[in-house]
N, C-alpha and C positions, 0 to 999 in steps of 0.2 A: 348204851354210854356213848358211843362214837356218834349216833343218832342225835343225841341231845345235845355235844358241843359242836357239832355240825350246825345244827338249829339255832344255838347261840349265835354262833358266827355270822351266820347268814342275816339275822335279825340287827344285830350290831353294824354289819356292813350297810344294811339297808338303811339304817338310821341315818348313818355318816353320810351315805349317799343321797338321802333326803335334804339332810342339813345342807350340803354342797349345792344342791340345785336351789334351794330357796335362797342362799347368799349369792348364787349366779344371777338369779332370778331378780333379787334385789339391786343387784349392781348394774344388770341392763336397764331396769327402770329408771334407777337414779341419773345413768348415763343419759337416756334419752329425755328426762325431764330437763338435765342442764342445757342440753342442745337444742332443745325446742324451740326457744326464742330467737336462737341464733340462725336460723334456717331462711334467712332472708337473702334476696338476690341483690348483690352490691355492685356487680358489675358483669358485664357480658364479655365472656371469651378470657382467657389467660388465666393466670394464676393470681392471686392477691393475699398479702400478708393480713394476719389478724389486725395489727396496727391500722393498715389500710382501712379494712373494712368497717372498722369501728369509727374511723374519722368520716368515712361517707355516709353511714348511718347517723351519725351526728349532724353531718352537714345537710342531710334530706329532711331529718326532723325541723333545724332550723327554718329552712326553706319552705316546709309545710305550715310551720307557724307562722312565719310571714305571709304565706298565702292568705291563710284563714283570717289573719289581721286585717290585710287589705280588703277582703271579703266584707269583713263586719264594719270596716270603714266607709266601703262603698254604700252598705247597705245602710247605714245611720244616715249616710248625705242623702243618700234617695229619700228617705223617710222626711228629713229635716225640709227639702225640697218640696215633697208633696204636701207637707203641713202647710208649707209658708203658701202654695199655690190654693190651698184651701181657704186660708185666710184672706187671700186677696179676692176671691169668689165671694167669701161671705161678707167682705167690705164693699165689694160692689152692688151686692143686693140689697 
């Protein structure tokens, strides 16, 4: 009788421990998922607040967008120039 109570107790403790382990692992995965996009370098050295970090990231995104826009404009201008040169060449011939 005593062994049966002990076995039941151990089984219950094992189930509780497994549930606790699963909950802990789920919390760890959720935390890692939340933090993953935020693991970007925003500053060299020193401490930086979350607000300043978000500001730097948004400024970087805007700067990259402006750079891409300028590159696209240069490409269009270059293509237009080349097309005009081809037309001039065709008109001469």
